[in-house]
C-alpha positions in Angstrom: 34.9 -42.6 38.0 35.7 -41.0 34.7 33.4 -43.5 32.9 30.6 -42.8 35.3 31.0 -39.0 34.6 30.6 -39.7 30.8 27.6 -41.9 31.3 26.0 -39.3 33.6 26.7 -36.5 31.0 25.1 -38.6 28.2 22.0 -39.4 30.3 21.4 -35.7 31.2 21.9 -34.3 27.7 19.6 -36.6 25.6 15.8 -36.4 25.4 13.8 -38.5 28.0 12.4 -40.7 25.2 15.8 -41.5 23.9 17.1 -42.1 27.5 14.4 -44.7 28.0 15.4 -46.5 24.8 19.2 -46.7 25.5 19.4 -47.0 29.3 20.8 -50.3 30.6 21.8 -51.5 34.2 25.5 -51.9 33.4 26.0 -49.0 31.0 29.4 -47.6 30.2 30.3 -44.6 28.2 31.0 -46.7 25.1 27.8 -48.7 25.2 25.6 -45.6 25.7 27.3 -43.8 22.8 27.0 -46.9 20.5 23.3 -47.2 21.3 22.6 -43.5 20.6 24.7 -43.6 17.4 22.8 -46.7 16.2 19.4 -45.0 16.7 20.4 -41.9 14.7 22.0 -44.0 11.9 19.3 -46.6 11.7 17.5 -46.8 8.3 19.7 -43.9 7.1 19.6 -45.0 3.5 15.7 -45.0 3.4 15.7 -41.6 5.2 18.2 -40.2 2.7 16.0 -41.3 -0.2 13.0 -39.4 1.1 15.1 -36.4 2.1 16.7 -36.3 -1.3 13.3 -36.2 -3.0 12.2 -33.3 -0.8 15.4 -31.5 -1.5 15.0 -31.7 -5.3 11.4 -30.6 -5.1 12.2 -27.3 -3.3 11.3 -24.1 -5.4 11.7 -20.5 -4.4 8.0 -19.5 -4.7 7.4 -16.4 -2.4 10.6 -16.9 -0.4 13.4 -14.4 -0.6 16.8 -15.4 -1.9 18.2 -15.5 1.6 15.3 -17.8 2.9 15.5 -20.0 -0.2 19.3 -20.6 0.0 19.0 -21.2 3.8 16.4 -23.9 3.2 18.5 -25.6 0.6 21.6 -25.5 2.9 19.6 -27.2 5.7 18.7 -30.1 3.3 22.3 -30.6 2.2 23.4 -30.7 5.9 20.9 -33.4 6.7 21.9 -35.4 3.7 25.5 -35.1 4.7 24.7 -36.4 8.2 23.0 -39.4 6.6 26.1 -40.2 4.6 24.9 -38.8 1.3 26.8 -35.5 0.8 26.0 -33.2 -2.1 28.8 -31.9 -4.3 29.2 -28.2 -4.9 28.0 -28.3 -8.5 25.0 -30.3 -7.5 24.0 -27.7 -5.0 24.5 -24.9 -7.5 22.4 -26.6 -10.2 19.6 -27.4 -7.8 19.6 -23.8 -6.6 19.3 -22.5 -10.2 16.6 -25.0 -11.0 14.2 -23.7 -8.4 14.7 -20.0 -9.0 11.8 -17.7 -9.7 11.2 -16.5 -13.3 12.5 -13.0 -12.5 16.0 -14.5 -11.9 16.2 -16.7 -15.0 18.2 -14.0 -16.8 21.0 -14.6 -14.3 21.3 -18.3 -15.0 23.3 -18.1 -18.3 25.7 -15.6 -16.7 26.3 -18.0 -13.8 26.6 -21.3 -15.8 29.0 -19.7 -18.4 31.7 -19.1 -15.8 34.6 -21.5 -15.7 35.1 -22.8 -13.1 31.5 -22.9 -11.9 31.1 -20.5 -8.9 30.4 -22.0 -5.5 27.1 -22.1 -3.7 27.9 -19.1 -1.5 29.1 -17.1 -4.5 25.9 -17.8 -6.4 23.9 -16.8 -3.3 25.8 -13.5 -3.1 25.2 -12.8 -6.8 21.4 -13.5 -6.5 21.2 -11.3 -3.4 22.7 -8.4 -5.5 20.1 -9.1 -8.3 17.3 -9.0 -5.7 18.5 -5.7 -4.3 18.7 -4.2 -7.9 15.2 -5.4 -8.7 13.8 -3.8 -5.5 15.5 -0.5 -6.4 14.1 -0.6 -9.9 10.6 -1.2 -8.7 10.9 1.6 -6.2 12.0 4.1 -8.8 9.2 3.1 -11.2 6.6 3.7 -8.5 8.1 7.1 -7.8 8.0 8.1 -11.5 4.4 6.9 -11.8 3.4 9.0 -8.8 5.1 12.1 -10.3 3.4 11.5 -13.6 0.0 11.1 -12.0 0.4 14.4 -10.1 1.4 16.2 -13.4 -1.6 14.9 -15.3 -4.1 16.0 -12.6 -3.1 19.7 -12.8 -5.9 22.2 -13.6 -5.9 23.5 -17.2 -5.9 27.2 -17.8 -9.4 28.9 -17.9 -10.7 29.9 -21.4 -10.4 33.6 -22.3 -13.6 35.7 -21.6 -16.0 36.1 -24.5 -16.1 39.4 -26.3 -19.9 39.9 -26.1 -19.6 43.5 -24.8 -17.6 44.4 -27.9 -20.3 43.0 -30.1 -23.0 45.1 -28.3 -20.9 48.2 -28.6 -20.7 47.7 -32.4 -24.5 47.3 -32.7 -25.0 50.5 -30.6 -22.7 52.5 -32.9 -24.5 51.2 -36.0 -27.9 52.3 -34.6 -26.7 55.8 -34.0 -25.4 56.1 -37.6 -28.7 55.1 -39.2 -30.7 58.2 -38.3 -30.3 59.1 -34.7 -33.6 58.3 -32.9 -34.8 55.5 -35.1 -34.9 52.0 -33.9 -31.9 49.9 -34.8 -32.3 47.6 -37.8 -33.3 44.2 -36.9 -30.8 41.5 -37.6 -31.0 37.8 -37.1 -29.9 36.8 -33.7 -26.6 34.9 -33.6 -26.7 32.0 -31.1 -24.1 32.4 -28.5 -22.0 29.4 -27.4 -22.9 28.0 -23.9 -20.8 29.3 -21.1 -19.5 27.0 -18.4 -18.6 28.0 -14.9 -15.0 28.3 -14.0 -13.6 25.1 -12.5 -13.0 25.0 -8.8 -9.5 25.2 -7.5 -7.8 21.8 -7.7 -10.6 20.2 -9.7 -10.1 18.6 -13.1 -12.4 20.5 -15.5 -12.1 17.8 -18.2 -13.9 15.2 -16.1 -17.3 14.3 -17.6 -16.9 16.3 -20.8 -15.9 13.3 -23.0 
C-alpha cells in the first residue's frame, strides 16, 4: 500500500507528457523514479556543453546588476544539476568579464583582494557602485538645471540716454549769442539707435549676435 501511494504521488506530480513516457503496467516507486531520473539525466554531458557556452557568452548589456547576477546564478545552478558545478572563482571571473564599461574601474579593486571575494560579495559591491553612479547622475542633472535657470535671467536695462541734457545746453547757448537771433547751426550728431525695453522674462540678447 505504501508503494502504491508513492507511485500515485509520482504520477500526479509530473507533466502529462512525462507520465506517458514512464508509465508501465507493473510500476513500483523505484521503477518510476529510475525512469524519470534517467530522462532528466539523459545526454547530460551534451546539454552541459551547450549550456556552458551560453553561460560564458552572457554580458550585462542593458541589464541592471541585480538582473545580470541573477541570470548568471541560474546558469550555474543548471550546470550543477547536470554534474558540471562551477567553482566560486570561476563564477566571479565570468561575472567580471561581462560587466559594462562603467564598472571596469571596480575590477582591479576586486581582483586585488586576497582571498578573492565570493560571488555574493562581488554582487553586493557592484550594487553599491550602481547606486553611487545613479546618485552622481542625479546630482549632475540638478546642477545643470540650476545653471540653465541662472543663464536665462534677464540682464539689467541700459541707462536712459541724456538727450534732454544736450538740448538744454543748445538752448542756453542760443540765448547767450544775442537774445532773439537764431541759434548757430551746428552739424547734426547722429544719435545711436534705441531699442525697446525687453519684456519681462525674455532674453534680450537673443538675435543680437
